C-alpha positions, 0 to 999 in steps of 0.5 A: 881776564874773565877766565881768569876770574872765573878759575880764581873763584873755582880754586877757593870753592874747590879748596874749602873741599878737602876731597880734593887732597889726599890722606894717608889711605890715598898715598900708594907709596905709604900704603906700601911700606905699611903693607911690607911691614907686615912681612917681616923682611930684615936687613943684614950689615955687612960689616966685613965690607967696612971702609973707613976713611977720615970723615966716613964709614961706608959698608953694606947692607943687605935685605935677606929677601932680596940678597940685593945689597945698599950702601950705607955711609956714617959720617961724624961731622963736627958739632956733634952732629952724626949723619946716615946716608943709604943709596943704591949701590948701583941705581938705575940713574942718580937718585936725588941727593939734596946736598970692626968685627963682623958682628958690630962696629963701634964709631966714637966722634973726637970727644969720646962722649958719642959712640955709634954702635953699628949692629950687623945682623939684623942691622940697627945704629944706637947712638949712645952716650955714656954708655945709654942709647939716645937714639937708635935706627932700624931698631923697629926693622922699618929700613925700606928701599925701592930700587929704581927699575927699567921701564920695560920692567912694568909689563915683564915683572910688574915688581912690587918695587921692594927690591924683588921682582916678584910677579904681582896680580894686576889688581895688587899692582894698580891698588899699590900703585907701582907703575900708575898711581890713580887718584880722581880723574889724575893718573901719576904714570912712573917712569921708572916704578916705585922709588921710596925710601923709609927708616925708623928712629927710637928715642930713648927717654923722649916723649916731648916732640916738636918741629916738621912744620908746616901744619895747623897743629899743636906745638907738641906732636901728637901719636899718629897711632890711631890717625893719619901721619904728618903729611909733609908735601907743599900745597895750596889749602885755602883756609886749611882746617885746624888740629889737621896733619895734612901738608899745607904751604912749606915743608921742613923734615926735621924734628926735634925731641926734648926731655930733662937733660938732653935735646935731640933732632933728626934732620931728614933731607928728603924734597920728595913727599914725605910722611911721619909717624909718631909713637910714644910708649909711655915709662913703665915699671915692673917686678924683676922676678916674682921672687924678689922683694917689693923694692926690686922693680926696674923702670923702662924709660918712655920711648918715642918710635918716628918712623920717616917715609918719602916718595923718592930719594935716597936716605939722607939723615942728620942726628943732631945731639945737643946736648942743650936747646941751644946747641940743637939750634946751631947744630941745625944751623950749621947745616942749613943756615942762620935766619937772614939780617931783615932790613929794619923796616921789615920789623915794622906793621905791614898794610896788605889787601887783595887788592889796592885798587889804584894809585889814588887808593894807595895813597889815600890808605897811606894818609889814613895811617897819618890821619889816624896817628897809627905808624906803618913801614909797608904798602903791599899790592897783590896781583891786580896791580899788574897787567892782565897777571903778568908779573914785572908789569903794571896795569896801565890804567890802575897805576900809571905812574908807579915811579910817582907812587913809590916817592910818595912812599919814599916821602913817609920813609916807608916801603912797597911790596909787590907780588911776584908768582913762580906761573907766567902767563902763555903769551908771545908777547909778554917779554918775561914769556917770550925770553924764558920760552926761547931759553927753554926756562920752563919746567917740561912735562914727560914728553918734553913740551913745556908744562903748562897749567892753569893759575891766575892769568889762565893757561901758565907755564912754570919757571924751572927755579931748579937750574941754576941758569933760570934762578940768575936770568929770573934775579936779573929781572929785578933790575931797575932798568929791566923792572920798569917802574921799580925803584929801590923802596920796592920789595918782593912777595913769592905766593903761589909758590908750591907750586899751585897749579888750579886744575892739577892733581891736589892743585899743584903740578904733576909728579911726573913733570920734569925739571932740569937734570931730568929730575922728576918733578916728585923728587924736588916738590917741596923745594920748589919754591925755596929755590924761587925765594932763593932768587928772588933774594938774590935779585934784590941783592944784585940790584943794589949791587951787592950793597943792601938787604933783601925783603922777600916773603915766600908762602912755600918753604923748605929747610934753609929758607930762613936764609932768603927772608920770611914766610908766613901761615898762608890762607887762614880764616877769620875765626878765633881758632885760627888766631889760636892755632898761629901760636903753636904754628909760629911757635913750630916754625921758629923751632925749626930755624925760620925765625921770621914767620908770622899770621896775617892779622885778622885772618885773610878769609871773611869778615872778623868781628871788631873784638877779634881784630883787635886780639890778633893785633895785640897778639901780631904785635908781639910775633916777628913778622906783622901784617895785615891782609885780607882777600878781595871780596871781604870788608874793607878793614884798615884800622880805623874802620872800626870806630874810634874805640877799636882804632885807639886799641889797635893803634896802641897795639901797633905802636907798642910794637914799634916801642920794642924795635930795639929788643925785636932787632937785637934778637933778629941779630942774635938769630942771624948769629947764633941761631936762637929763635926770635920766638920761642916756646917756654921749653927752650928758655926753662929746658929742665921744667917739666910743666912748660914742655906743652905750654903753647897758649903763651910764649918767649920773646927773646929770653926776656918777656912772656906773651900770652895773647888773648884767644878767646871771645869776651875773656875777663881773666886768664891764666898765666904760667909764670915759669921758673920757681927761682924766678920773678915776672913783672907785668910790664904795663903796671910793674906787678910782680910775681914769683915763677913756677907758678899759674896766675889769674890775670884780670883782662879787658879789651886793652889788656896785651899780657906781657911780662918781662923776666927778672934779670932782664934789660929790654931797650926799647924807643921812648918816641914812635913816629910815622915809620922806622925811618922817622925813629932812626935817632929818637932817643931810648928807654931801658927796662931793667927788671931785677932779679930775686938777686937784684941784679939784671942784664940786657943787650942792644944791637944796632946798626943802619937797618939796611945794608951790609956794612955791618957784615963786611965794615964792621958797621955796628953797635953791640952794647951790653947793659948790667945792673948788678949791686946798685950800679947799671953799666952800658959796655961794648960787648964786640969791640969790632963795632964802630958804628956812630949813633946820635942816639941818647938813652933817655929813660931807665925804669928799674922794676924791683927796686925794694926800696927809695934811693936817696940819690942816684947819679951818672958817671961819664966815661971821662969820669964826671958825675951828674945827678940825676931826678927820679921819682920812685913808686914804693907801692910798684918798687919801681924807680924811674928815671928821666931826661937823661942824656947818656950816649947809647954808644959811649961806657957810661954808668948810673948808681943808685945810691 
């Protein structure tokens, strides 16, 4: 224990020191590719070698310098997706794959709207729409492919990797890191020499790019011409710096570009360390000839060039052609999957700390929420709940009766989340270690023994989650008879799964470590944590015999992680700048397919002042994943510890979250079935509004709510941009309204959460808040109807049991559509397949933007019965309020406003 505690202190001290992490100048494959660009090496497509099959076209490309052929394959996939793969024709060993005439070749999709124009010399691909280039590939000639070499060539030729065996000096070889790459005290030995790949893409007419999480950076990607490239390399960076392009916990090699009229995506399917350079050339206007009249000018569109570089693997890239943001989201999910439908409790508030000390501490904190009338759903336990940091165990003194503790939480209709990291304490008496050791389930070192590194337990081995058998075995550990002390209200948190190795290079695993299938760690580093989350989620499903939805939070992630649970922004700091940067970080995750994301409220590191904590709770209440968390050396910060004034403000923020859960749960259903993000940048909802393209201090929650968190101290006034010149917006608290297409000044006090409802929307809410989501299942609904300039509004409600898969395999759900039109509000079925019995009623209806007081309001049930409804009308706010209604949420009815 003492060794582990010393180590945990050292990792915090080290991780703040950025010098233990590489910048681009320290990355050898980056230096090699940049050097090669100065040599003007070009590739030629041998279109005489074309072989066309039903779904793909295959041809050779060759470097003029080396004459060693590569094989290119172009696929036209359904849903307007093109795929390009480039690999060695006869590689020395398999390279990791994550799942015409002689002058040119034209491939056309089934509809004929898109054409793929392949030029032979130099090799280039243009993706055309209506005879206009949308994306060009290799137009800058940055195609780069290092061929694998036999180990003996290290001494024989010392090749430079770029297809050539040309001799280089020992000094140059070391500088380029061909066979060995040094960083600090570490030496990375490459068994088959350099193996990096690279390719450039030109996006015509695009200057706004987004995606490639995870970085503590702006939502709009920045030019990298004068600084480091964006790095995608999963790392445990404790207290990462804001506005920095270094890689942190997760990597999604997926980028979106947007302009008026079109959105496109580039998905670079590669799990090795990846760097992305971005360079935007602005639009220019020039005179065609000196003799031409002044009017004879030609405008050249802006263009953004994106250069992808990966340390290993093949080139495997998907081009998503849109044309709308919604289309691109669907195209990406067609490849990687949609967001898992979360259990309802996981959308409530989560209370976490490293660490709650013992069962009595858990009991006291749980009681504190009830005593202060603050709802919450989930208690979390960090690593100290285990025996000597051995996962799937309980500390016998601190947590002597974990079942009793869980029964206490169950009685409050709450849940428990515990941590399970990928490292396993080296201890022959520890059952998990002994079983994994016996079956060869750990990552290996190059010599064939188990890779060992230091993490929380001290000396540890690391489970090889890339092995399907390891994942199957790991999943079995969550069975109730195996995981003693666990119950069906216990869920999971995968941390440290980049993987984190305290004394390793950049605090992670050596790249020469060997995985299942003899793959080196360098080839799949970024997907390691993805596989742990997959195995954990599957284990939770299996323990319920396939009946219950899992909840798994993972710190590390990759493309497709959305299928298995939630992620968060990692070890942030209790400073205003981290609250502010959390918004663009979450927006970037959201447009990259991972809707279930959040940032630790209050900052994991440090002690937030009361005002910052309040503002963070207010922001978190309107973000997808809502958790308070703090490290062990911070002061306790449960919501009631800052004085009654602040307790009231935090209580109100959390209660607003619970009020909004029907809307939020409906948004997650749409993320699950149609890939639409829950938290959306403004440009997604207003794709033609140029003013929205760079906005990152406010966002849409679904299509109906605009949220502008206060992220500066002592703020009395904020500027809120309300998009859409034909839109109208309503303050969700005061019902005041503004026309869109302008920036308005909004006065704020510490109790203000600036939220605006879009005219034309209906937002379902709960009218009463319980201790947790479980207490609210049968509580009444309310409808907030915000009228458009045309006097209409539309919205939806999705409802199921909140925890099982019966919505999927037995159609046990309700999907209702609310429409206000011509002074009539109707409730109709939106999906006839659904048949979920609900006792709930709509009890309250608020209508914003009703210009005159009605003379009467009547309700009409499906059997034709009409009944007058009591109402109040406020002329000042143009708001109609109906109370004490009893309209069944699952039945058809009308409310007529006369």
